[in-house]
C-alpha positions in Angstrom: 148.6 -17.6 150.6 145.0 -16.5 150.5 142.8 -17.8 147.6 142.3 -14.2 146.5 146.0 -14.0 145.6 145.3 -16.6 143.0 142.7 -14.6 141.1 143.4 -12.8 137.9 144.9 -9.3 138.2 148.3 -7.7 138.0 148.8 -7.7 141.8 148.0 -11.4 142.2 150.2 -12.4 139.3 153.1 -10.3 140.6 152.8 -11.7 144.1 152.7 -15.3 142.8 155.7 -14.7 140.6 157.8 -13.3 143.5 156.6 -16.1 145.9 157.4 -18.8 143.4 161.0 -17.7 143.0 161.9 -17.5 146.6 164.3 -20.2 147.7 163.5 -22.6 150.6 164.8 -21.5 154.0 166.2 -25.0 154.6 169.9 -25.3 154.3 171.1 -26.5 150.9 174.3 -27.9 149.5 176.6 -25.1 148.4 177.0 -24.7 144.6 180.2 -26.6 143.8 182.8 -25.8 141.2 181.5 -28.6 139.1 177.9 -29.7 138.3 176.2 -31.9 140.8 173.8 -33.3 138.2 173.8 -35.6 135.2 171.0 -35.2 132.7 170.0 -37.4 129.7 167.5 -36.5 127.0 165.6 -38.4 124.4 162.4 -38.0 122.3 160.2 -39.9 119.9 157.4 -38.9 117.5 154.2 -40.6 118.6 151.9 -39.5 115.9 149.9 -42.6 114.9 151.0 -44.1 111.6 147.4 -45.4 110.9 144.2 -43.5 111.6 142.8 -44.3 115.1 140.1 -42.7 117.2 140.9 -39.5 119.1 139.9 -38.7 122.6 138.9 -35.5 124.4 135.7 -34.4 122.6 132.6 -36.0 121.3 133.4 -36.4 117.6 132.0 -38.1 114.6 132.3 -41.9 115.0 135.4 -42.3 112.8 139.2 -42.3 113.1 141.1 -39.0 112.7 141.4 -37.5 109.3 144.7 -35.6 109.3 147.6 -34.2 111.2 147.8 -30.5 112.2 151.2 -31.0 113.9 153.0 -34.0 115.1 152.9 -35.1 118.7 155.8 -36.3 120.8 157.0 -38.1 123.9 160.1 -36.7 125.5 162.3 -38.1 128.3 164.5 -36.3 130.8 166.7 -38.5 133.1 168.3 -37.1 136.2 171.1 -38.4 138.4 172.5 -36.6 141.4 176.0 -36.8 142.9 175.0 -39.8 145.1 173.7 -41.7 142.0 170.0 -41.2 142.8 167.9 -41.2 139.7 164.6 -39.9 138.4 162.9 -40.1 135.0 160.3 -37.6 133.7 158.5 -38.5 130.5 156.1 -35.9 129.0 153.6 -36.8 126.3 151.3 -34.9 123.9 148.4 -37.0 124.9 145.1 -36.5 126.7 146.5 -38.7 129.5 147.8 -42.2 130.3 145.3 -44.3 132.3 146.5 -46.7 135.0 146.4 -49.9 132.8 148.7 -48.3 130.2 150.9 -46.6 132.8 151.5 -49.9 134.5 152.7 -51.4 131.2 155.0 -48.4 130.6 156.5 -48.6 134.0 157.1 -52.3 133.8 158.9 -51.9 130.5 161.0 -49.0 131.8 161.9 -51.0 134.9 163.0 -54.0 132.7 165.2 -51.8 130.7 166.6 -49.5 133.4 166.2 -51.0 136.8 164.3 -48.0 138.0 161.4 -48.5 140.4 158.0 -46.9 140.1 158.6 -44.0 142.5 161.4 -42.8 140.2 159.1 -42.5 137.1 156.8 -39.6 136.3 154.5 -39.8 133.3 152.9 -36.4 132.6 150.5 -35.6 129.7 149.7 -32.3 128.1 146.0 -33.3 128.0 145.6 -32.3 124.4 142.0 -33.1 123.3 143.3 -33.9 119.8 145.4 -36.9 120.8 144.8 -40.7 120.2 142.6 -42.9 122.3 144.7 -45.4 124.4 143.5 -48.8 125.3 144.8 -52.3 125.9 141.5 -54.0 126.8 138.2 -53.8 124.9 136.4 -54.3 128.3 138.0 -51.3 129.9 135.6 -48.6 130.9 136.0 -45.7 128.4 135.1 -42.1 128.8 131.5 -41.1 128.3 130.2 -39.7 125.1 133.0 -41.1 122.9 132.3 -43.0 119.7 132.9 -46.7 120.1 135.4 -48.2 117.6 134.5 -51.3 115.6 136.4 -54.5 116.5 138.8 -53.8 113.6 139.3 -50.2 114.6 139.8 -51.2 118.2 142.6 -53.5 117.1 144.4 -50.5 115.6 144.0 -48.6 118.9 145.5 -51.6 120.9 148.3 -51.9 118.4 149.1 -48.2 118.7 148.9 -48.3 122.5 151.4 -51.2 122.6 153.7 -49.4 120.2 153.5 -46.3 122.4 154.4 -48.3 125.5 157.5 -49.6 123.6 158.5 -46.1 122.5 158.2 -44.7 126.0 160.4 -47.5 127.3 162.9 -46.9 124.5 163.3 -43.2 125.1 163.6 -43.9 128.8 166.6 -46.2 128.2 168.0 -43.7 125.7 167.8 -40.8 128.1 169.4 -42.9 130.9 172.3 -43.8 128.6 172.8 -40.2 127.6 173.6 -38.9 131.2 176.0 -35.9 130.9 177.1 -33.3 133.5 174.6 -30.5 133.7 173.3 -27.6 135.9 169.7 -27.1 136.9 168.0 -23.9 137.8 164.4 -22.8 138.1 162.0 -19.9 138.4 158.5 -18.8 137.6 156.8 -16.6 135.0 153.3 -15.4 134.7 150.5 -17.3 132.9 149.4 -15.6 129.7 146.1 -13.8 129.6 144.4 -16.7 127.7 144.3 -18.8 131.0 140.8 -18.3 132.4 138.7 -20.2 135.0 136.0 -22.1 133.1 133.4 -22.6 135.9 130.9 -20.0 135.0 128.0 -19.4 137.4 124.5 -18.9 135.9 120.8 -19.1 136.7 120.9 -22.9 136.3 124.1 -23.5 138.2 127.7 -23.8 137.0 128.8 -24.9 133.5 131.5 -24.5 131.0 132.2 -20.8 130.2 134.6 -18.0 131.0 134.8 -16.8 134.7 137.4 -14.1 134.9 136.7 -13.8 138.7 137.4 -17.5 139.3 140.8 -18.8 140.7 143.6 -19.9 138.4 147.2 -20.8 139.0 149.0 -17.8 137.5 152.5 -19.3 137.7 154.5 -20.7 134.8 157.2 -22.9 136.3 160.4 -23.1 134.3 163.2 -25.6 134.8 166.4 -24.8 132.9 169.0 -27.5 132.0 172.4 -26.3 130.9 175.7 -27.9 130.0 178.6 -27.1 132.4 179.7 -24.3 130.0 176.3 -22.6 130.2 174.8 -23.9 126.9 171.1 -24.5 127.1 170.2 -28.2 126.7 166.6 -28.5 127.7 163.7 -26.6 129.3 160.8 -28.1 131.2 157.9 -25.7 131.7 154.4 -25.9 133.2 151.1 -24.2 132.7 147.7 -24.9 134.4 145.2 -24.7 131.6 143.1 -27.2 129.6 144.5 -28.0 126.2 141.3 -27.1 124.3 142.1 -24.2 122.1 141.5 -26.4 119.1 137.8 -27.2 118.8 135.9 -30.5 118.6 135.2 -29.9 114.9 138.9 -30.7 114.1 139.1 -34.4 113.9 142.8 -34.2 113.5 145.9 -34.9 115.5 147.3 -31.8 117.2 149.3 -30.9 120.3 147.1 -27.9 120.9 148.7 -24.8 122.6 151.3 -26.9 124.6 152.5 -28.5 121.3 152.8 -25.1 119.7 154.6 -23.7 122.7 157.2 -26.5 122.6 157.6 -25.9 118.8 158.1 -22.2 119.5 160.9 -22.8 122.0 162.6 -25.4 120.0 162.6 -23.1 117.0 163.9 -20.2 119.1 166.7 -22.5 120.6 167.7 -25.0 117.9 168.8 -28.3 119.4 167.1 -27.7 122.7 164.5 -30.1 124.0 161.4 -28.3 125.3 159.0 -30.3 127.5 155.6 -29.3 128.7 154.3 -30.4 132.1 150.6 -29.8 132.7 149.6 -28.2 136.0 146.4 -28.2 138.0 144.3 -26.9 135.1 141.2 -29.0 135.2 139.0 -26.0 135.8 140.8 -23.6 133.6 140.5 -23.2 129.8 142.1 -21.1 127.0 140.0 -18.1 125.9 139.4 -17.4 123.2 139.4 -20.8 121.7 138.0 -22.9 118.8 140.6 -22.5 116.0 144.0 -23.8 115.2 145.2 -20.3 114.7 144.2 -19.5 118.3 146.0 -22.6 119.6 149.2 -21.5 117.7 148.9 -17.9 119.1 148.4 -19.1 122.7 151.4 -21.5 122.3 153.5 -18.6 121.1 152.3 -16.4 124.0 153.3 -19.1 126.5 156.6 -19.8 124.7 157.6 -16.1 124.8 157.0 -16.0 128.5 159.1 -19.1 129.0 161.8 -17.6 126.8 161.7 -14.5 128.9 162.1 -16.4 132.1 165.1 -18.3 130.7 166.9 -15.1 130.3 166.5 -14.1 133.9 168.6 -15.0 137.0 167.1 -18.3 138.0 167.6 -20.1 141.3 170.1 -23.0 141.2 168.8 -26.5 142.1 171.1 -28.5 144.2 170.9 -32.1 145.3 170.3 -34.6 146.6 167.2 -35.9 144.8 164.6 -37.7 146.8 161.7 -39.4 145.0 158.6 -40.7 146.8 155.4 -42.3 145.6 152.5 -43.8 147.4 149.2 -45.3 146.3 146.2 -43.8 148.2 142.6 -44.9 148.5 140.3 -42.0 147.5 136.8 -42.3 148.9 133.8 -42.7 146.6 130.1 -41.8 147.4 127.8 -44.7 148.2 124.3 -44.6 146.7 121.4 -46.4 148.4 119.0 -46.8 145.5 118.5 -46.5 141.8 116.3 -43.5 142.5 119.2 -41.7 144.1 121.4 -42.5 141.1 118.7 -41.3 138.7 118.6 -38.0 140.5 122.4 -37.8 140.2 122.1 -38.4 136.5 119.8 -35.5 136.0 122.6 -33.0 136.7 124.3 -33.4 133.4 125.0 -36.0 130.6 128.3 -37.0 132.1 126.9 -37.9 135.5 124.0 -39.6 133.7 126.7 -41.9 132.2 128.3 -42.4 135.7 124.9 -43.2 137.2 124.1 -45.7 134.5 127.4 -47.5 135.1 126.7 -47.7 138.8 123.1 -49.0 138.2 124.5 -51.7 135.9 126.8 -52.8 138.8 123.8 -53.0 141.1 121.8 -55.0 138.6 124.5 -57.5 138.4 124.3 -58.0 142.1 127.8 -56.6 142.6 128.9 -54.1 145.3 129.9 -50.7 143.9 133.5 -49.7 144.7 134.0 -47.7 147.9 137.5 -46.3 147.0 139.7 -45.7 144.0 143.4 -46.4 144.4 145.8 -44.1 142.6 149.5 -42.9 142.9 150.7 -39.6 144.4 154.3 -38.7 143.8 156.7 -36.1 145.1 160.3 -35.3 144.1 162.5 -33.2 146.5 165.5 -31.4 145.1 167.6 -30.7 148.1 166.3 -27.6 149.8 165.6 -25.8 146.6 162.5 -27.3 144.9 159.6 -29.6 145.7 157.8 -31.1 142.7 154.4 -32.5 143.6 152.9 -34.8 140.9 149.2 -35.4 141.4 147.1 -37.9 139.3 143.9 -37.2 137.3 142.5 -34.0 136.0 143.5 -31.9 139.0 141.7 -28.7 139.9 143.4 -25.4 140.9 142.5 -25.7 144.5 145.2 -28.2 145.0 147.8 -25.7 144.0 146.4 -23.2 146.4 146.0 -25.5 149.3 149.3 -27.2 149.0 151.1 -23.9 149.0 149.3 -23.2 152.3 150.2 -26.6 153.7 153.8 -26.9 152.5 154.7 -23.2 152.4 154.7 -21.1 149.2 158.4 -21.2 148.6 160.1 -23.5 146.1 157.1 -25.6 145.1 155.8 -26.8 141.7 152.5 -28.6 141.7 151.6 -30.6 138.6 148.5 -32.6 137.7 147.8 -35.3 135.0 150.6 -37.6 136.3 150.8 -41.4 136.1 147.0 -42.2 136.0 144.2 -40.4 134.1 141.2 -41.8 136.0 139.0 -38.7 135.6 138.7 -35.5 137.5 140.3 -34.9 141.0 137.9 -32.3 142.5 138.3 -30.4 145.7 135.8 -30.2 148.6 134.8 -26.7 147.4 134.0 -27.8 143.9 132.0 -30.8 145.2 130.0 -28.5 147.4 129.3 -26.1 144.5 128.4 -28.9 142.1 127.8 -28.2 138.4 130.4 -28.1 135.7 132.0 -31.3 134.7 134.9 -31.2 137.2 132.8 -32.9 139.9 131.9 -36.0 137.9 134.8 -38.1 139.3 136.0 -41.3 137.6 135.5 -42.0 133.9 138.5 -44.1 132.9 139.4 -47.5 134.4 136.8 -47.1 137.2 133.5 -45.7 138.0 132.2 -43.5 140.8 131.9 -40.0 142.3 134.4 -38.8 144.9 133.3 -37.6 148.4 134.5 -34.2 149.8 136.9 -36.2 152.0 139.1 -36.8 148.9 140.7 -33.4 149.3 142.0 -34.1 152.8 143.2 -37.6 151.8 145.3 -36.1 149.0 146.7 -33.1 151.1 147.6 -35.3 154.0 149.5 -37.8 151.8 151.4 -35.1 150.0 152.4 -33.5 153.3 153.5 -37.0 154.6 155.6 -37.6 151.5 157.1 -34.1 151.7 158.2 -34.7 155.3 159.7 -38.1 154.3 161.6 -36.4 151.5 163.1 -33.7 153.8 161.0 -30.7 153.0 160.6 -28.5 156.2 156.9 -27.9 156.8 155.4 -24.7 158.3 154.5 -24.9 162.0 
């Protein structure tokens, strides 16, 4: 699929919709008389009980001051006819960094016996969610207010409680496994999804670029009981959760939270779960107010509701889960002068440059790579779910559809490790914006353009191992 098909416009959106709903050509298990899946569901409110610092914007140096709407973690456990299992946990958080994800996975493994490759942790990337940290020495994002020791203790306490809650809902979902049917399809992203890399006389910065690429697909996974009753819906959209502005120092799920609320009000008793796509370089427009976030959430919820009423493609087994840690290459700088020039580009890269200069002053060697997980779930011959880490830009959706074929594919970002932005070679060549800054959480550095090929090659390798037929 050419990149132009991913630009805004009715023709591009219609084409993407049709492509996304085509079944894979590989043979699949025939639909049996009884369900081939078991599905378990669970949820927990994760709104902090005590005020802690929020993350996502530069805010006043103080804990949050109220709650616009509660935030949640939700679990969906899958088991195919052969007993193979997978666990998806979605969270209304800016993201879960590696140190916290490791603790969550360890707790889940203790309670369930699952292994890491069977667990996906996806975050909605709301910029009005609580800061997570288990270690005061952990590198924190640039420009964020630093909690006092007492305030930091509250953050650590909340993070530990969160890890416990995620393990608890994982165990609850796995104990709730019931016969179910799965089906999926795609809708069209609402008009509020806009590329945010706006070219200007001084380069690229945050703005609205209607000519820039976006992922126009809204993926929808429907879970029904054997009799056809709707039990759950998992849906994805590739757009930053920044409809609520930085002046709101309050907990909020932003448009993904409101979209889930919309669907759960429309379908009482149903669990709605949002899975963030490759939306690092897309943002909601207009934005800046709670009312806009609510309206955008309703717009997305209506589209998901429409898709649920259409004839969706059944998902058959077996389930194959794959995960591999890859070494993503980082730029090497020869001198402080080179780092100072890097820092002149914007305040974020100035922070990165300062961190790297501090490493040099301590006589230590800057890191050459960053290790992170890439995951892939294969649902028979019907659907491939690619779960990429970090703040993933839209190019990965475009390029993976070219590499893997456009049929039966769902590409999600913000999984298992929020280390910072995962840029493409194109964006690194363009520079500007904030999507090219690289690591800001749990590590430090700037990616090289080769990062794109490393990611694409590993996804293709995992897809082949999982049984997806690749184009010649």
